N, CA and C atoms of all chains as a GROMACS GRO file, in nm:
protein
  624
    1UNK      N    1  10.166   3.755  11.747
    1UNK     CA    2  10.199   3.654  11.841
    1UNK      C    3  10.350   3.640  11.846
    2UNK      N    4  10.410   3.639  11.970
    2UNK     CA    5  10.562   3.609  11.966
    2UNK      C    6  10.576   3.494  12.066
    3UNK      N    7  10.717   3.464  12.054
    3UNK     CA    8  10.758   3.343  12.164
    3UNK      C    9  10.870   3.402  12.244
    4UNK      N   10  10.843   3.390  12.371
    4UNK     CA   11  10.952   3.434  12.459
    4UNK      C   12  11.025   3.306  12.522
    5UNK      N   13  11.145   3.303  12.517
    5UNK     CA   14  11.218   3.184  12.569
    5UNK      C   15  11.276   3.217  12.707
    6UNK      N   16  11.266   3.129  12.803
    6UNK     CA   17  11.304   3.161  12.928
    6UNK      C   18  11.406   3.039  12.960
    7UNK      N   19  11.526   3.070  13.009
    7UNK     CA   20  11.604   2.960  13.041
    7UNK      C   21  11.644   2.969  13.175
    8UNK      N   22  11.646   2.842  13.256
    8UNK     CA   23  11.658   2.845  13.391
    8UNK      C   24  11.766   2.750  13.420
    9UNK      N   25  11.876   2.774  13.510
    9UNK     CA   26  11.964   2.667  13.542
    9UNK      C   27  11.988   2.664  13.688
   10UNK      N   28  12.044   2.548  13.731
   10UNK     CA   29  12.067   2.549  13.881
   10UNK      C   30  12.173   2.644  13.915
   11UNK      N   31  12.163   2.716  14.048
   11UNK     CA   32  12.261   2.798  14.088
   11UNK      C   33  12.394   2.734  14.069
   12UNK      N   34  12.508   2.800  14.040
   12UNK     CA   35  12.639   2.736  14.031
   12UNK      C   36  12.683   2.670  14.155
   13UNK      N   37  12.650   2.714  14.264
   13UNK     CA   38  12.694   2.654  14.403
   13UNK      C   39  12.617   2.521  14.425
   14UNK      N   40  12.505   2.516  14.376
   14UNK     CA   41  12.398   2.406  14.416
   14UNK      C   42  12.440   2.281  14.326
   15UNK      N   43  12.439   2.163  14.413
   15UNK     CA   44  12.458   2.023  14.353
   15UNK      C   45  12.358   2.001  14.232
   16UNK      N   46  12.400   1.946  14.128
   16UNK     CA   47  12.326   1.928  14.008
   16UNK      C   48  12.330   1.771  13.971
   17UNK      N   49  12.253   1.686  14.034
   17UNK     CA   50  12.258   1.550  14.036
   17UNK      C   51  12.227   1.504  13.888
   18UNK      N   52  12.135   1.570  13.819
   18UNK     CA   53  12.093   1.527  13.697
   18UNK      C   54  12.224   1.564  13.585
   19UNK      N   55  12.276   1.660  13.599
   19UNK     CA   56  12.391   1.692  13.527
   19UNK      C   57  12.511   1.603  13.556
   20UNK      N   58  12.553   1.585  13.688
   20UNK     CA   59  12.641   1.481  13.732
   20UNK      C   60  12.618   1.352  13.671
   21UNK      N   61  12.491   1.298  13.674
   21UNK     CA   62  12.458   1.161  13.600
   21UNK      C   63  12.506   1.164  13.456
   22UNK      N   64  12.457   1.259  13.394
   22UNK     CA   65  12.484   1.271  13.240
   22UNK      C   66  12.615   1.300  13.220
   23UNK      N   67  12.691   1.361  13.301
   23UNK     CA   68  12.840   1.383  13.284
   23UNK      C   69  12.895   1.272  13.307
   24UNK      N   70  12.871   1.168  13.402
   24UNK     CA   71  12.928   1.033  13.412
   24UNK      C   72  12.893   0.950  13.314
   25UNK      N   73  12.788   0.951  13.252
   25UNK     CA   74  12.762   0.845  13.147
   25UNK      C   75  12.825   0.866  13.006
   26UNK      N   76  12.855   0.998  12.979
   26UNK     CA   77  12.905   1.033  12.852
   26UNK      C   78  13.018   0.958  12.824
   27UNK      N   79  13.150   0.955  12.899
   27UNK     CA   80  13.255   0.882  12.869
   27UNK      C   81  13.225   0.726  12.865
   28UNK      N   82  13.152   0.675  12.944
   28UNK     CA   83  13.112   0.526  12.946
   28UNK      C   84  13.048   0.489  12.804
   29UNK      N   85  12.977   0.601  12.744
   29UNK     CA   86  12.911   0.560  12.605
   29UNK      C   87  12.994   0.612  12.491
   30UNK      N   88  13.126   0.650  12.536
   30UNK     CA   89  13.219   0.684  12.418
   30UNK      C   90  13.222   0.835  12.387
   31UNK      N   91  13.160   0.917  12.460
   31UNK     CA   92  13.170   1.054  12.428
   31UNK      C   93  13.273   1.127  12.525
   32UNK      N   94  13.387   1.135  12.463
   32UNK     CA   95  13.502   1.200  12.551
   32UNK      C   96  13.510   1.350  12.526
   33UNK      N   97  13.605   1.416  12.611
   33UNK     CA   98  13.624   1.547  12.600
   33UNK      C   99  13.526   1.641  12.672
   34UNK      N  100  13.427   1.599  12.729
   34UNK     CA  101  13.332   1.682  12.810
   34UNK      C  102  13.347   1.676  12.955
   35UNK      N  103  13.402   1.763  13.016
   35UNK     CA  104  13.434   1.759  13.148
   35UNK      C  105  13.330   1.787  13.244
   36UNK      N  106  13.230   1.872  13.209
   36UNK     CA  107  13.130   1.894  13.315
   36UNK      C  108  12.979   1.906  13.247
   37UNK      N  109  12.893   1.864  13.280
   37UNK     CA  110  12.761   1.908  13.238
   37UNK      C  111  12.660   1.944  13.342
   38UNK      N  112  12.574   2.052  13.301
   38UNK     CA  113  12.491   2.089  13.391
   38UNK      C  114  12.358   2.095  13.315
   39UNK      N  115  12.244   2.067  13.387
   39UNK     CA  116  12.104   2.060  13.318
   39UNK      C  117  12.027   2.146  13.384
   40UNK      N  118  11.955   2.223  13.296
   40UNK     CA  119  11.844   2.319  13.341
   40UNK      C  120  11.709   2.306  13.262
   41UNK      N  121  11.637   2.411  13.260
   41UNK     CA  122  11.522   2.400  13.188
   41UNK      C  123  11.510   2.515  13.073
   42UNK      N  124  11.426   2.486  12.976
   42UNK     CA  125  11.411   2.580  12.874
   42UNK      C  126  11.264   2.587  12.851
   43UNK      N  127  11.196   2.705  12.847
   43UNK     CA  128  11.069   2.707  12.831
   43UNK      C  129  11.029   2.805  12.690
   44UNK      N  130  10.926   2.776  12.628
   44UNK     CA  131  10.901   2.837  12.522
   44UNK      C  132  10.757   2.907  12.562
   45UNK      N  133  10.751   3.035  12.573
   45UNK     CA  134  10.616   3.088  12.610
   45UNK      C  135  10.545   3.154  12.491
   46UNK      N  136  10.420   3.121  12.448
   46UNK     CA  137  10.365   3.178  12.343
   46UNK      C  138  10.276   3.298  12.391
   47UNK      N  139  10.298   3.416  12.340
   47UNK     CA  140  10.221   3.540  12.383
   47UNK      C  141  10.139   3.590  12.270
   48UNK      N  142  10.020   3.605  12.286
   48UNK     CA  143   9.910   3.643  12.191
   48UNK      C  144   9.910   3.804  12.174
   49UNK      N  145   9.920   3.844  12.061
   49UNK     CA  146   9.920   3.993  12.049
   49UNK      C  147  10.070   4.046  12.076
   50UNK      N  148  10.072   4.179  12.097
   50UNK     CA  149  10.196   4.263  12.098
   50UNK      C  150  10.266   4.235  12.237
   51UNK      N  151  10.398   4.226  12.237
   51UNK     CA  152  10.474   4.212  12.360
   51UNK      C  153  10.517   4.341  12.423
   52UNK      N  154  10.428   4.388  12.509
   52UNK     CA  155  10.427   4.507  12.568
   52UNK      C  156  10.509   4.505  12.696
   53UNK      N  157  10.557   4.607  12.753
   53UNK     CA  158  10.630   4.616  12.876
   53UNK      C  159  10.569   4.537  12.984
   54UNK      N  160  10.431   4.555  12.990
   54UNK     CA  161  10.357   4.504  13.082
   54UNK      C  162  10.357   4.353  13.076
   55UNK      N  163  10.352   4.297  12.957
   55UNK     CA  164  10.353   4.153  12.924
   55UNK      C  165  10.509   4.105  12.973
   56UNK      N  166  10.605   4.178  12.932
   56UNK     CA  167  10.744   4.138  12.958
   56UNK      C  168  10.757   4.125  13.113
   57UNK      N  169  10.704   4.239  13.182
   57UNK     CA  170  10.732   4.236  13.333
   57UNK      C  171  10.664   4.107  13.382
   58UNK      N  172  10.558   4.089  13.340
   58UNK     CA  173  10.484   3.967  13.393
   58UNK      C  174  10.553   3.832  13.365
   59UNK      N  175  10.598   3.825  13.247
   59UNK     CA  176  10.688   3.695  13.198
   59UNK      C  177  10.806   3.698  13.298
   60UNK      N  178  10.862   3.804  13.315
   60UNK     CA  179  10.994   3.799  13.403
   60UNK      C  180  10.957   3.747  13.536
   61UNK      N  181  10.846   3.823  13.584
   61UNK     CA  182  10.802   3.768  13.735
   61UNK      C  183  10.769   3.620  13.736
   62UNK      N  184  10.689   3.592  13.634
   62UNK     CA  185  10.643   3.437  13.621
   62UNK      C  186  10.769   3.352  13.618
   63UNK      N  187  10.883   3.420  13.549
   63UNK     CA  188  11.014   3.333  13.533
   63UNK      C  189  11.087   3.305  13.676
   64UNK      N  190  11.068   3.407  13.748
   64UNK     CA  191  11.139   3.416  13.880
   64UNK      C  192  11.046   3.348  13.990
   65UNK      N  193  10.914   3.328  13.980
   65UNK     CA  194  10.850   3.286  14.084
   65UNK      C  195  10.795   3.131  14.044
   66UNK      N  196  10.739   3.136  13.924
   66UNK     CA  197  10.678   3.003  13.892
   66UNK      C  198  10.763   2.894  13.814
   67UNK      N  199  10.839   2.967  13.704
   67UNK     CA  200  10.910   2.876  13.631
   67UNK      C  201  11.046   2.842  13.678
   68UNK      N  202  11.082   2.903  13.788
   68UNK     CA  203  11.223   2.876  13.853
   68UNK      C  204  11.222   2.865  14.023
   69UNK      N  205  11.280   2.806  14.083
   69UNK     CA  206  11.272   2.796  14.232
   69UNK      C  207  11.394   2.881  14.263
   70UNK      N  208  11.366   2.998  14.301
   70UNK     CA  209  11.479   3.101  14.343
   70UNK      C  210  11.565   3.077  14.438
   71UNK      N  211  11.532   2.985  14.513
   71UNK     CA  212  11.640   2.924  14.619
   71UNK      C  213  11.758   2.838  14.552
   72UNK      N  214  11.738   2.757  14.462
   72UNK     CA  215  11.828   2.686  14.387
   72UNK      C  216  11.843   2.712  14.245
   73UNK      N  217  11.756   2.774  14.192
   73UNK     CA  218  11.783   2.811  14.032
   73UNK      C  219  11.802   2.962  14.013
   74UNK      N  220  11.858   2.993  13.890
   74UNK     CA  221  11.881   3.128  13.844
   74UNK      C  222  11.806   3.139  13.714
   75UNK      N  223  11.740   3.238  13.695
   75UNK     CA  224  11.673   3.258  13.554
   75UNK      C  225  11.791   3.328  13.465
   76UNK      N  226  11.851   3.264  13.376
   76UNK     CA  227  11.978   3.312  13.300
   76UNK      C  228  11.949   3.374  13.173
   77UNK      N  229  11.815   3.365  13.120
   77UNK     CA  230  11.785   3.407  13.001
   77UNK      C  231  11.656   3.440  12.979
   78UNK      N  232  11.602   3.563  12.934
   78UNK     CA  233  11.462   3.591  12.894
   78UNK      C  234  11.474   3.647  12.761
   79UNK      N  235  11.433   3.572  12.643
   79UNK     CA  236  11.478   3.620  12.526
   79UNK      C  237  11.344   3.632  12.444
   80UNK      N  238  11.305   3.748  12.390
   80UNK     CA  239  11.188   3.780  12.311
   80UNK      C  240  11.200   3.746  12.164
   81UNK      N  241  11.132   3.675  12.108
   81UNK     CA  242  11.135   3.640  11.964
   81UNK      C  243  11.014   3.672  11.899
   82UNK      N  244  11.022   3.779  11.796
   82UNK     CA  245  10.917   3.835  11.719
   82UNK      C  246  10.852   3.719  11.635
   83UNK      N  247  10.729   3.750  11.589
   83UNK     CA  248  10.654   3.684  11.488
   83UNK      C  249  10.668   3.528  11.491
   84UNK      N  250  10.625   3.472  11.589
   84UNK     CA  251  10.600   3.334  11.588
   84UNK      C  252  10.729   3.236  11.580
   85UNK      N  253  10.843   3.283  11.535
   85UNK     CA  254  10.950   3.191  11.547
   85UNK      C  255  11.000   3.160  11.681
   86UNK      N  256  11.078   3.051  11.718
   86UNK     CA  257  11.117   3.019  11.852
   86UNK      C  258  11.262   3.059  11.868
   87UNK      N  259  11.325   3.119  11.764
   87UNK     CA  260  11.441   3.198  11.791
   87UNK      C  261  11.558   3.094  11.808
   88UNK      N  262  11.529   2.970  11.759
   88UNK     CA  263  11.651   2.882  11.788
   88UNK      C  264  11.713   2.846  11.657
   89UNK      N  265  11.641   2.873  11.543
   89UNK     CA  266  11.692   2.837  11.396
   89UNK      C  267  11.698   2.682  11.379
   90UNK      N  268  11.648   2.608  11.472
   90UNK     CA  269  11.647   2.467  11.453
   90UNK      C  270  11.528   2.423  11.362
   91UNK      N  271  11.524   2.304  11.327
   91UNK     CA  272  11.441   2.253  11.228
   91UNK      C  273  11.302   2.240  11.298
   92UNK      N  274  11.197   2.274  11.223
   92UNK     CA  275  11.071   2.252  11.263
   92UNK      C  276  11.017   2.371  11.366
   93UNK      N  277  11.115   2.458  11.378
   93UNK     CA  278  11.080   2.560  11.483
   93UNK      C  279  11.084   2.705  11.395
   94UNK      N  280  11.172   2.723  11.304
   94UNK     CA  281  11.147   2.853  11.241
   94UNK      C  282  11.206   2.970  11.331
   95UNK      N  283  11.311   3.033  11.273
   95UNK     CA  284  11.396   3.126  11.356
   95UNK      C  285  11.301   3.256  11.344
   96UNK      N  286  11.291   3.326  11.470
   96UNK     CA  287  11.205   3.450  11.463
   96UNK      C  288  11.294   3.562  11.397
   97UNK      N  289  11.226   3.672  11.350
   97UNK     CA  290  11.279   3.763  11.283
   97UNK      C  291  11.372   3.856  11.370
   98UNK      N  292  11.317   3.901  11.476
   98UNK     CA  293  11.401   4.000  11.565
   98UNK      C  294  11.411   3.927  11.710
   99UNK      N  295  11.533   3.920  11.754
   99UNK     CA  296  11.535   3.854  11.888
   99UNK      C  297  11.587   3.969  11.977
  100UNK      N  298  11.526   3.972  12.114
  100UNK     CA  299  11.587   4.051  12.209
  100UNK      C  300  11.626   3.996  12.323
  101UNK      N  301  11.742   3.997  12.355
  101UNK     CA  302  11.794   3.918  12.479
  101UNK      C  303  11.736   4.013  12.598
  102UNK      N  304  11.676   3.982  12.697
  102UNK     CA  305  11.626   4.072  12.785
  102UNK      C  306  11.622   4.017  12.912
  103UNK      N  307  11.712   4.052  13.012
  103UNK     CA  308  11.721   3.984  13.157
  103UNK      C  309  11.701   4.104  13.249
  104UNK      N  310  11.764   4.227  13.191
  104UNK     CA  311  11.787   4.335  13.297
  104UNK      C  312  11.670   4.368  13.347
  105UNK      N  313  13.921   2.619  12.723
  105UNK     CA  314  13.788   2.560  12.783
  105UNK      C  315  13.678   2.644  12.717
  106UNK      N  316  13.570   2.572  12.665
  106UNK     CA  317  13.457   2.629  12.613
  106UNK      C  318  13.322   2.569  12.674
  107UNK      N  319  13.219   2.635  12.660
  107UNK     CA  320  13.091   2.586  12.692
  107UNK      C  321  12.998   2.581  12.584
  108UNK      N  322  12.945   2.453  12.566
  108UNK     CA  323  12.852   2.432  12.454
  108UNK      C  324  12.704   2.421  12.518
  109UNK      N  325  12.616   2.480  12.457
  109UNK     CA  326  12.478   2.498  12.504
  109UNK      C  327  12.407   2.391  12.424
  110UNK      N  328  12.314   2.308  12.476
  110UNK     CA  329  12.237   2.208  12.398
  110UNK      C  330  12.090   2.232  12.455
  111UNK      N  331  12.010   2.274  12.361
  111UNK     CA  332  11.873   2.292  12.381
  111UNK      C  333  11.769   2.172  12.318
  112UNK      N  334  11.702   2.116  12.405
  112UNK     CA  335  11.610   2.002  12.376
  112UNK      C  336  11.460   2.043  12.402
  113UNK      N  337  11.379   2.026  12.312
  113UNK     CA  338  11.237   2.049  12.313
  113UNK      C  339  11.150   1.928  12.288
  114UNK      N  340  11.045   1.925  12.348
  114UNK     CA  341  10.946   1.808  12.298
  114UNK      C  342  10.903   1.827  12.174
  115UNK      N  343  10.892   1.718  12.072
  115UNK     CA  344  10.847   1.742  11.945
  115UNK      C  345  10.706   1.822  11.933
  116UNK      N  346  10.698   1.882  11.849
  116UNK     CA  347  10.574   1.993  11.837
  116UNK      C  348  10.442   1.894  11.850
  117UNK      N  349  10.462   1.787  11.783
  117UNK     CA  350  10.330   1.707  11.777
  117UNK      C  351  10.300   1.614  11.918
  118UNK      N  352  10.409   1.622  12.008
  118UNK     CA  353  10.404   1.539  12.138
  118UNK      C  354  10.330   1.616  12.242
  119UNK      N  355  10.250   1.541  12.315
  119UNK     CA  356  10.177   1.606  12.421
  119UNK      C  357  10.296   1.653  12.536
  120UNK      N  358  10.282   1.781  12.578
  120UNK     CA  359  10.374   1.809  12.672
  120UNK      C  360  10.320   1.857  12.817
  121UNK      N  361  10.289   1.749  12.895
  121UNK     CA  362  10.234   1.760  13.010
  121UNK      C  363  10.267   1.876  13.123
  122UNK      N  364  10.411   1.871  13.122
  122UNK     CA  365  10.470   1.977  13.200
  122UNK      C  366  10.432   2.112  13.168
  123UNK      N  367  10.448   2.145  13.030
  123UNK     CA  368  10.421   2.272  12.969
  123UNK      C  369  10.274   2.294  12.998
  124UNK      N  370  10.192   2.204  12.991
  124UNK     CA  371  10.041   2.226  12.995
  124UNK      C  372  10.010   2.274  13.145
  125UNK      N  373  10.076   2.194  13.228
  125UNK     CA  374  10.059   2.227  13.383
  125UNK      C  375  10.099   2.353  13.413
  126UNK      N  376  10.227   2.409  13.355
  126UNK     CA  377  10.263   2.544  13.393
  126UNK      C  378  10.171   2.654  13.323
  127UNK      N  379  10.139   2.609  13.203
  127UNK     CA  380  10.052   2.702  13.129
  127UNK      C  381   9.924   2.737  13.197
  128UNK      N  382   9.862   2.626  13.256
  128UNK     CA  383   9.735   2.632  13.327
  128UNK      C  384   9.748   2.703  13.453
  129UNK      N  385   9.857   2.694  13.518
  129UNK     CA  386   9.892   2.762  13.661
  129UNK      C  387   9.924   2.921  13.639
  130UNK      N  388   9.959   2.945  13.507
  130UNK     CA  389  10.003   3.095  13.510
  130UNK      C  390   9.885   3.192  13.545
  131UNK      N  391   9.762   3.167  13.468
  131UNK     CA  392   9.648   3.268  13.492
  131UNK      C  393   9.619   3.260  13.637
  132UNK      N  394   9.605   3.138  13.667
  132UNK     CA  395   9.560   3.124  13.812
  132UNK      C  396   9.634   3.200  13.916
  133UNK      N  397   9.766   3.223  13.874
  133UNK     CA  398   9.854   3.304  13.970
  133UNK      C  399   9.867   3.455  13.934
  134UNK      N  400   9.787   3.482  13.826
  134UNK     CA  401   9.779   3.631  13.796
  134UNK      C  402   9.872   3.667  13.691
  135UNK      N  403   9.917   3.556  13.607
  135UNK     CA  404   9.996   3.595  13.492
  135UNK      C  405   9.930   3.575  13.359
  136UNK      N  406   9.884   3.669  13.319
  136UNK     CA  407   9.785   3.682  13.191
  136UNK      C  408   9.853   3.697  13.074
  137UNK      N  409   9.809   3.688  12.946
  137UNK     CA  410   9.858   3.697  12.830
  137UNK      C  411   9.956   3.600  12.766
  138UNK      N  412   9.981   3.496  12.834
  138UNK     CA  413  10.060   3.371  12.784
  138UNK      C  414   9.966   3.265  12.747
  139UNK      N  415   9.950   3.237  12.608
  139UNK     CA  416   9.858   3.138  12.569
  139UNK      C  417   9.917   2.998  12.583
  140UNK      N  418  10.037   2.988  12.562
  140UNK     CA  419  10.102   2.836  12.548
  140UNK      C  420  10.223   2.831  12.632
  141UNK      N  421  10.272   2.726  12.695
  141UNK     CA  422  10.386   2.709  12.752
  141UNK      C  423  10.441   2.578  12.693
  142UNK      N  424  10.558   2.548  12.656
  142UNK     CA  425  10.628   2.431  12.639
  142UNK      C  426  10.750   2.432  12.707
  143UNK      N  427  10.770   2.310  12.770
  143UNK     CA  428  10.903   2.291  12.857
  143UNK      C  429  10.991   2.190  12.812
  144UNK      N  430  11.114   2.225  12.791
  144UNK     CA  431  11.227   2.136  12.747
  144UNK      C  432  11.347   2.146  12.836
  145UNK      N  433  11.469   2.101  12.777
  145UNK     CA  434  11.576   2.094  12.871
  145UNK      C  435  11.685   2.182  12.831
  146UNK      N  436  11.783   2.242  12.909
  146UNK     CA  437  11.887   2.304  12.852
  146UNK      C  438  12.027   2.254  12.924
  147UNK      N  439  12.113   2.207  12.834
  147UNK     CA  440  12.251   2.161  12.888
  147UNK      C  441  12.346   2.258  12.878
  148UNK      N  442  12.438   2.262  12.964
  148UNK     CA  443  12.576   2.343  12.962
  148UNK      C  444  12.679   2.246  12.958
  149UNK      N  445  12.744   2.207  12.863
  149UNK     CA  446  12.858   2.124  12.837
  149UNK      C  447  12.975   2.195  12.858
  150UNK      N  448  13.075   2.164  12.940
  150UNK     CA  449  13.218   2.224  12.950
  150UNK      C  450  13.305   2.134  12.872
  151UNK      N  451  13.385   2.179  12.780
  151UNK     CA  452  13.453   2.100  12.711
  151UNK      C  453  13.607   2.164  12.754
  152UNK      N  454  13.715   2.073  12.781
  152UNK     CA  455  13.845   2.114  12.807
  152UNK      C  456  13.912   2.132  12.659
  153UNK      N  457  14.000   2.222  12.669
  153UNK     CA  458  14.082   2.244  12.549
  153UNK      C  459  13.996   2.314  12.426
  154UNK      N  460  14.051   2.298  12.302
  154UNK     CA  461  14.002   2.351  12.203
  154UNK      C  462  13.867   2.271  12.145
  155UNK      N  463  13.773   2.339  12.082
  155UNK     CA  464  13.644   2.281  12.035
  155UNK      C  465  13.687   2.246  11.894
  156UNK      N  466  13.732   2.120  11.883
  156UNK     CA  467  13.765   2.061  11.729
  156UNK      C  468  13.634   2.017  11.668
  157UNK      N  469  13.643   1.987  11.552
  157UNK     CA  470  13.533   1.940  11.473
  157UNK      C  471  13.484   1.800  11.523
  158UNK      N  472  13.599   1.727  11.581
  158UNK     CA  473  13.560   1.590  11.626
  158UNK      C  474  13.489   1.606  11.761
  159UNK      N  475  13.509   1.698  11.834
  159UNK     CA  476  13.453   1.724  11.967
  159UNK      C  477  13.302   1.766  11.927
  160UNK      N  478  13.296   1.854  11.839
  160UNK     CA  479  13.156   1.899  11.801
  160UNK      C  480  13.079   1.783  11.757
  161UNK      N  481  13.140   1.707  11.671
  161UNK     CA  482  13.063   1.597  11.606
  161UNK      C  483  13.005   1.499  11.728
  162UNK      N  484  13.111   1.480  11.833
  162UNK     CA  485  13.080   1.410  11.947
  162UNK      C  486  12.966   1.454  12.036
  163UNK      N  487  12.959   1.601  12.052
  163UNK     CA  488  12.871   1.661  12.117
  163UNK      C  489  12.732   1.645  12.061
  164UNK      N  490  12.732   1.666  11.916
  164UNK     CA  491  12.587   1.644  11.854
  164UNK      C  492  12.534   1.506  11.860
  165UNK      N  493  12.634   1.402  11.855
  165UNK     CA  494  12.596   1.270  11.852
  165UNK      C  495  12.533   1.259  11.997
  166UNK      N  496  12.604   1.302  12.103
  166UNK     CA  497  12.562   1.279  12.243
  166UNK      C  498  12.434   1.367  12.263
  167UNK      N  499  12.412   1.464  12.205
  167UNK     CA  500  12.275   1.547  12.200
  167UNK      C  501  12.173   1.459  12.165
  168UNK      N  502  12.196   1.386  12.026
  168UNK     CA  503  12.089   1.332  11.968
  168UNK      C  504  12.049   1.183  12.030
  169UNK      N  505  12.176   1.125  12.102
  169UNK     CA  506  12.139   0.982  12.171
  169UNK      C  507  12.119   0.992  12.322
  170UNK      N  508  12.192   1.083  12.382
  170UNK     CA  509  12.182   1.062  12.538
  170UNK      C  510  12.113   1.188  12.594
  171UNK      N  511  12.129   1.295  12.542
  171UNK     CA  512  12.060   1.419  12.608
  171UNK      C  513  11.925   1.433  12.550
  172UNK      N  514  11.891   1.363  12.458
  172UNK     CA  515  11.736   1.373  12.421
  172UNK      C  516  11.689   1.237  12.375
  173UNK      N  517  11.571   1.230  12.386
  173UNK     CA  518  11.498   1.104  12.345
  173UNK      C  519  11.450   1.120  12.194
  174UNK      N  520  11.507   1.064  12.082
  174UNK     CA  521  11.484   1.106  11.962
  174UNK      C  522  11.322   1.082  11.919
  175UNK      N  523  11.264   0.989  11.999
  175UNK     CA  524  11.133   0.949  11.956
  175UNK      C  525  11.042   1.077  11.996
  176UNK      N  526  11.064   1.135  12.101
  176UNK     CA  527  10.974   1.240  12.152
  176UNK      C  528  11.026   1.377  12.156
  177UNK      N  529  11.157   1.388  12.136
  177UNK     CA  530  11.222   1.523  12.163
  177UNK      C  531  11.314   1.564  12.026
  178UNK      N  532  11.315   1.692  12.017
  178UNK     CA  533  11.411   1.733  11.908
  178UNK      C  534  11.520   1.826  11.966
  179UNK      N  535  11.639   1.792  11.917
  179UNK     CA  536  11.745   1.897  11.968
  179UNK      C  537  11.744   2.016  11.877
  180UNK      N  538  11.696   2.134  11.940
  180UNK     CA  539  11.674   2.244  11.874
  180UNK      C  540  11.784   2.341  11.869
  181UNK      N  541  11.879   2.327  11.944
  181UNK     CA  542  12.006   2.424  11.929
  181UNK      C  543  12.124   2.360  11.993
  182UNK      N  544  12.251   2.373  11.923
  182UNK     CA  545  12.378   2.335  11.970
  182UNK      C  546  12.457   2.461  11.953
  183UNK      N  547  12.494   2.518  12.059
  183UNK     CA  548  12.546   2.652  12.050
  183UNK      C  549  12.686   2.660  12.107
  184UNK      N  550  12.804   2.682  12.031
  184UNK     CA  551  12.933   2.692  12.098
  184UNK      C  552  12.971   2.831  12.158
  185UNK      N  553  13.007   2.825  12.289
  185UNK     CA  554  13.058   2.953  12.323
  185UNK      C  555  13.176   2.944  12.383
  186UNK      N  556  13.273   3.046  12.332
  186UNK     CA  557  13.416   3.038  12.345
  186UNK      C  558  13.451   3.083  12.482
  187UNK      N  559  13.561   3.066  12.521
  187UNK     CA  560  13.622   3.111  12.664
  187UNK      C  561  13.531   3.124  12.773
  188UNK      N  562  13.489   3.001  12.830
  188UNK     CA  563  13.443   3.010  12.946
  188UNK      C  564  13.291   3.064  12.977
  189UNK      N  565  13.259   3.151  12.886
  189UNK     CA  566  13.117   3.228  12.911
  189UNK      C  567  13.012   3.110  12.912
  190UNK      N  568  12.886   3.137  12.949
  190UNK     CA  569  12.775   3.038  12.904
  190UNK      C  570  12.703   3.093  12.792
  191UNK      N  571  12.740   3.211  12.761
  191UNK     CA  572  12.660   3.258  12.633
  191UNK      C  573  12.528   3.321  12.656
  192UNK      N  574  12.488   3.332  12.782
  192UNK     CA  575  12.345   3.393  12.812
  192UNK      C  576  12.352   3.530  12.848
  193UNK      N  577  12.462   3.585  12.910
  193UNK     CA  578  12.469   3.732  12.933
  193UNK      C  579  12.390   3.753  13.069
  194UNK      N  580  12.361   3.620  13.124
  194UNK     CA  581  12.276   3.626  13.258
  194UNK      C  582  12.376   3.677  13.368
  195UNK      N  583  12.331   3.710  13.483
  195UNK     CA  584  12.419   3.748  13.603
  195UNK      C  585  12.488   3.608  13.634
  196UNK      N  586  12.608   3.632  13.693
  196UNK     CA  587  12.681   3.507  13.749
  196UNK      C  588  12.710   3.416  13.630
  197UNK      N  589  12.687   3.437  13.515
  197UNK     CA  590  12.739   3.328  13.423
  197UNK      C  591  12.830   3.401  13.332
  198UNK      N  592  12.828   3.538  13.283
  198UNK     CA  593  12.925   3.589  13.211
  198UNK      C  594  12.892   3.534  13.058
  199UNK      N  595  12.897   3.645  12.964
  199UNK     CA  596  12.876   3.610  12.844
  199UNK      C  597  13.008   3.580  12.753
  200UNK      N  598  12.981   3.466  12.693
  200UNK     CA  599  13.115   3.418  12.608
  200UNK      C  600  13.140   3.544  12.496
  201UNK      N  601  13.260   3.504  12.455
  201UNK     CA  602  13.316   3.627  12.353
  201UNK      C  603  13.249   3.594  12.238
  202UNK      N  604  13.267   3.476  12.167
  202UNK     CA  605  13.210   3.454  12.027
  202UNK      C  606  13.116   3.325  12.048
  203UNK      N  607  12.984   3.342  11.989
  203UNK     CA  608  12.900   3.240  11.994
  203UNK      C  609  12.879   3.182  11.872
  204UNK      N  610  12.878   3.062  11.838
  204UNK     CA  611  12.838   3.007  11.701
  204UNK      C  612  12.719   2.905  11.723
  205UNK      N  613  12.613   2.942  11.661
  205UNK     CA  614  12.501   2.861  11.673
  205UNK      C  615  12.518   2.754  11.560
  206UNK      N  616  12.499   2.626  11.596
  206UNK     CA  617  12.556   2.512  11.504
  206UNK      C  618  12.464   2.381  11.528
  207UNK      N  619  12.377   2.374  11.424
  207UNK     CA  620  12.314   2.260  11.439
  207UNK      C  621  12.318   2.174  11.320
  208UNK      N  622  12.343   2.251  11.210
  208UNK     CA  623  12.337   2.182  11.078
  208UNK      C  624  12.437   2.079  11.078
   0.00000   0.00000   0.00000
């Protein structure tokens, strides 16, 4: 079992109302020093069995067609994490052993 | 100028309707081999000037109070990317020179 992370962001030229709203709220709530905020999506896909090239091609295609809207969003990262970890090192998730950043 | 990435995911025990909906759609659209999908948020915060400890503490606090809902979400990663890159290596974003994964 492996976890594949897919990160999707609004295209740089596209207006990002959510990011703008958060960016405007930060100074009001006392968080200074942050000049811009952009908000996107993070997906954790659990794949059963081995991550074959076919599975990877499948995930990349799904990322570009279903997990993102190619008109307004970019898939900025597809990252394979072996052995069940989610590759973020965060609490409760457990870091994967080998990570392979894979977008090309 | 630096970019700090903040990744937020629903707590594992919390129902993730968006992830479930995407997970159910994948096989219908011909994407097999993916047994579970969880959907969270990814933020790119642009910080002017040097990333000092104070700025980092500020970002961490903002991540845990404004960028996530601590009742149902976990901040799973706060990642500092130096010199303007967004640290994903994706097209159009440019990889940062030095990345520091920082959550502790």
